[in-house]
Each structure stands twice: as C-alpha cells, then as structure tokens.
PDB file with SEQRES, HELIX, SHEET and CRYST1 records, atoms N, CA, C and O in Angstrom:
SEQRES   1 A   30  PRO ASN ILE SER ALA ALA LEU TYR THR VAL GLU PHE GLN          
SEQRES   2 A   30  LYS ARG GLY LEU PRO HIS ILE HIS CYS LEU VAL TRP LEU          
SEQRES   3 A   30  ALA ASN ARG SER                                              
HELIX    1 AA1 ASN A    2  LYS A   14  1                                  13    
HELIX    2 AA2 PRO A   18  ARG A   29  1                                  12    
CRYST1    1.000    1.000    1.000  90.00  90.00  90.00 P 1           1          
ATOM      1  N   PRO A   1      23.631  -6.643  -7.735  1.00  0.00           N  
ATOM      2  CA  PRO A   1      24.000  -5.259  -8.003  1.00  0.00           C  
ATOM      3  C   PRO A   1      22.913  -4.529  -8.776  1.00  0.00           C  
ATOM      4  O   PRO A   1      22.620  -3.361  -8.519  1.00  0.00           O  
ATOM      5  N   ASN A   2      22.320  -5.246  -9.733  1.00  0.00           N  
ATOM      6  CA  ASN A   2      21.275  -4.627 -10.579  1.00  0.00           C  
ATOM      7  C   ASN A   2      19.992  -4.388  -9.690  1.00  0.00           C  
ATOM      8  O   ASN A   2      19.297  -3.382  -9.835  1.00  0.00           O  
ATOM      9  N   ILE A   3      19.734  -5.326  -8.806  1.00  0.00           N  
ATOM     10  CA  ILE A   3      18.523  -5.211  -7.938  1.00  0.00           C  
ATOM     11  C   ILE A   3      18.623  -3.855  -7.068  1.00  0.00           C  
ATOM     12  O   ILE A   3      17.634  -3.158  -6.838  1.00  0.00           O  
ATOM     13  N   SER A   4      19.843  -3.575  -6.637  1.00  0.00           N  
ATOM     14  CA  SER A   4      20.009  -2.389  -5.826  1.00  0.00           C  
ATOM     15  C   SER A   4      19.606  -1.099  -6.638  1.00  0.00           C  
ATOM     16  O   SER A   4      18.931  -0.203  -6.132  1.00  0.00           O  
ATOM     17  N   ALA A   5      20.050  -1.073  -7.878  1.00  0.00           N  
ATOM     18  CA  ALA A   5      19.687   0.068  -8.675  1.00  0.00           C  
ATOM     19  C   ALA A   5      18.190   0.109  -8.887  1.00  0.00           C  
ATOM     20  O   ALA A   5      17.595   1.184  -8.826  1.00  0.00           O  
ATOM     21  N   ALA A   6      17.588  -0.982  -9.123  1.00  0.00           N  
ATOM     22  CA  ALA A   6      16.151  -1.019  -9.406  1.00  0.00           C  
ATOM     23  C   ALA A   6      15.402  -0.545  -8.174  1.00  0.00           C  
ATOM     24  O   ALA A   6      14.487   0.270  -8.293  1.00  0.00           O  
ATOM     25  N   LEU A   7      15.776  -1.048  -6.952  1.00  0.00           N  
ATOM     26  CA  LEU A   7      15.099  -0.625  -5.777  1.00  0.00           C  
ATOM     27  C   LEU A   7      15.300   0.844  -5.542  1.00  0.00           C  
ATOM     28  O   LEU A   7      14.370   1.546  -5.144  1.00  0.00           O  
ATOM     29  N   TYR A   8      16.513   1.326  -5.786  1.00  0.00           N  
ATOM     30  CA  TYR A   8      16.786   2.719  -5.567  1.00  0.00           C  
ATOM     31  C   TYR A   8      15.900   3.588  -6.446  1.00  0.00           C  
ATOM     32  O   TYR A   8      15.376   4.609  -6.002  1.00  0.00           O  
ATOM     33  N   THR A   9      15.738   3.165  -7.723  1.00  0.00           N  
ATOM     34  CA  THR A   9      14.895   3.878  -8.640  1.00  0.00           C  
ATOM     35  C   THR A   9      13.450   3.934  -8.101  1.00  0.00           C  
ATOM     36  O   THR A   9      12.812   4.986  -8.129  1.00  0.00           O  
ATOM     37  N   VAL A  10      12.956   2.811  -7.620  1.00  0.00           N  
ATOM     38  CA  VAL A  10      11.555   2.742  -7.102  1.00  0.00           C  
ATOM     39  C   VAL A  10      11.463   3.671  -5.892  1.00  0.00           C  
ATOM     40  O   VAL A  10      10.475   4.384  -5.721  1.00  0.00           O  
ATOM     41  N   GLU A  11      12.404   3.656  -5.137  1.00  0.00           N  
ATOM     42  CA  GLU A  11      12.304   4.520  -3.848  1.00  0.00           C  
ATOM     43  C   GLU A  11      12.329   6.000  -4.321  1.00  0.00           C  
ATOM     44  O   GLU A  11      11.604   6.843  -3.792  1.00  0.00           O  
ATOM     45  N   PHE A  12      13.078   6.253  -5.207  1.00  0.00           N  
ATOM     46  CA  PHE A  12      13.216   7.702  -5.756  1.00  0.00           C  
ATOM     47  C   PHE A  12      11.913   8.102  -6.390  1.00  0.00           C  
ATOM     48  O   PHE A  12      11.469   9.235  -6.205  1.00  0.00           O  
ATOM     49  N   GLN A  13      11.279   7.214  -7.134  1.00  0.00           N  
ATOM     50  CA  GLN A  13       9.999   7.469  -7.850  1.00  0.00           C  
ATOM     51  C   GLN A  13       8.872   7.703  -6.867  1.00  0.00           C  
ATOM     52  O   GLN A  13       8.151   8.701  -6.892  1.00  0.00           O  
ATOM     53  N   LYS A  14       8.770   6.662  -5.957  1.00  0.00           N  
ATOM     54  CA  LYS A  14       7.686   6.728  -4.956  1.00  0.00           C  
ATOM     55  C   LYS A  14       7.956   7.869  -3.901  1.00  0.00           C  
ATOM     56  O   LYS A  14       7.104   8.704  -3.599  1.00  0.00           O  
ATOM     57  N   ARG A  15       9.137   7.826  -3.409  1.00  0.00           N  
ATOM     58  CA  ARG A  15       9.578   8.822  -2.442  1.00  0.00           C  
ATOM     59  C   ARG A  15       8.577   8.830  -1.286  1.00  0.00           C  
ATOM     60  O   ARG A  15       8.273   9.891  -0.740  1.00  0.00           O  
ATOM     61  N   GLY A  16       8.083   7.703  -0.925  1.00  0.00           N  
ATOM     62  CA  GLY A  16       7.128   7.627   0.182  1.00  0.00           C  
ATOM     63  C   GLY A  16       7.229   6.281   0.859  1.00  0.00           C  
ATOM     64  O   GLY A  16       6.417   5.964   1.729  1.00  0.00           O  
ATOM     65  N   LEU A  17       8.228   5.469   0.472  1.00  0.00           N  
ATOM     66  CA  LEU A  17       8.320   4.129   1.036  1.00  0.00           C  
ATOM     67  C   LEU A  17       9.730   3.941   1.558  1.00  0.00           C  
ATOM     68  O   LEU A  17      10.563   3.367   0.857  1.00  0.00           O  
ATOM     69  N   PRO A  18      10.029   4.401   2.760  1.00  0.00           N  
ATOM     70  CA  PRO A  18      11.349   4.248   3.323  1.00  0.00           C  
ATOM     71  C   PRO A  18      11.771   2.789   3.514  1.00  0.00           C  
ATOM     72  O   PRO A  18      12.949   2.470   3.674  1.00  0.00           O  
ATOM     73  N   HIS A  19      10.738   1.902   3.489  1.00  0.00           N  
ATOM     74  CA  HIS A  19      11.010   0.460   3.687  1.00  0.00           C  
ATOM     75  C   HIS A  19      11.972  -0.011   2.551  1.00  0.00           C  
ATOM     76  O   HIS A  19      12.896  -0.791   2.780  1.00  0.00           O  
ATOM     77  N   ILE A  20      11.727   0.466   1.402  1.00  0.00           N  
ATOM     78  CA  ILE A  20      12.507   0.051   0.240  1.00  0.00           C  
ATOM     79  C   ILE A  20      14.000   0.435   0.495  1.00  0.00           C  
ATOM     80  O   ILE A  20      14.925  -0.279   0.108  1.00  0.00           O  
ATOM     81  N   HIS A  21      14.176   1.610   1.173  1.00  0.00           N  
ATOM     82  CA  HIS A  21      15.530   2.068   1.396  1.00  0.00           C  
ATOM     83  C   HIS A  21      16.210   1.019   2.304  1.00  0.00           C  
ATOM     84  O   HIS A  21      17.369   0.662   2.096  1.00  0.00           O  
ATOM     85  N   CYS A  22      15.450   0.529   3.326  1.00  0.00           N  
ATOM     86  CA  CYS A  22      16.060  -0.458   4.217  1.00  0.00           C  
ATOM     87  C   CYS A  22      16.436  -1.735   3.462  1.00  0.00           C  
ATOM     88  O   CYS A  22      17.446  -2.383   3.739  1.00  0.00           O  
ATOM     89  N   LEU A  23      15.543  -2.074   2.461  1.00  0.00           N  
ATOM     90  CA  LEU A  23      15.849  -3.233   1.653  1.00  0.00           C  
ATOM     91  C   LEU A  23      17.115  -3.161   0.928  1.00  0.00           C  
ATOM     92  O   LEU A  23      17.883  -4.121   0.866  1.00  0.00           O  
ATOM     93  N   VAL A  24      17.343  -2.004   0.368  1.00  0.00           N  
ATOM     94  CA  VAL A  24      18.569  -1.668  -0.377  1.00  0.00           C  
ATOM     95  C   VAL A  24      19.780  -1.809   0.542  1.00  0.00           C  
ATOM     96  O   VAL A  24      20.792  -2.411   0.183  1.00  0.00           O  
ATOM     97  N   TRP A  25      19.651  -1.259   1.691  1.00  0.00           N  
ATOM     98  CA  TRP A  25      20.706  -1.356   2.655  1.00  0.00           C  
ATOM     99  C   TRP A  25      21.085  -2.788   2.963  1.00  0.00           C  
ATOM    100  O   TRP A  25      22.256  -3.167   2.950  1.00  0.00           O  
ATOM    101  N   LEU A  26      20.068  -3.562   3.237  1.00  0.00           N  
ATOM    102  CA  LEU A  26      20.235  -5.006   3.521  1.00  0.00           C  
ATOM    103  C   LEU A  26      20.825  -5.719   2.366  1.00  0.00           C  
ATOM    104  O   LEU A  26      21.684  -6.580   2.558  1.00  0.00           O  
ATOM    105  N   ALA A  27      20.401  -5.404   1.138  1.00  0.00           N  
ATOM    106  CA  ALA A  27      20.966  -6.109  -0.093  1.00  0.00           C  
ATOM    107  C   ALA A  27      22.418  -5.716  -0.268  1.00  0.00           C  
ATOM    108  O   ALA A  27      23.251  -6.543  -0.638  1.00  0.00           O  
ATOM    109  N   ASN A  28      22.734  -4.410   0.006  1.00  0.00           N  
ATOM    110  CA  ASN A  28      24.147  -4.028  -0.120  1.00  0.00           C  
ATOM    111  C   ASN A  28      25.030  -4.681   0.886  1.00  0.00           C  
ATOM    112  O   ASN A  28      26.146  -5.108   0.591  1.00  0.00           O  
ATOM    113  N   ARG A  29      24.490  -4.756   2.128  1.00  0.00           N  
ATOM    114  CA  ARG A  29      25.282  -5.333   3.210  1.00  0.00           C  
ATOM    115  C   ARG A  29      25.539  -6.833   2.888  1.00  0.00           C  
ATOM    116  O   ARG A  29      26.632  -7.335   3.152  1.00  0.00           O  
ATOM    117  N   SER A  30      24.601  -7.501   2.357  1.00  0.00           N  
ATOM    118  CA  SER A  30      24.760  -8.898   2.049  1.00  0.00           C  
ATOM    119  C   SER A  30      25.947  -9.188   1.150  1.00  0.00           C  
ATOM    120  O   SER A  30      26.196 -10.345   0.810  1.00  0.00           O  
TER     121      SER A  30                                                      
END                                                                             
C-alpha cells in the first residue's frame, strides 16, 4: 500500500512517465 503512494508521488512529480502509472495499476490489482 505504501509503494502505491510512493509511485503515485513520483508520477505526479515527473508527470512525464506514464509507465509508472501502469506500475501502480498493476500493484493495485495484485
């Protein structure tokens, strides 16, 4: 659960790496 928040923050900060968004989705689905 913590990793999701961390990845989301990174995606928001970079706002140029949609790949991270996919990773969050996968982590959430798992």
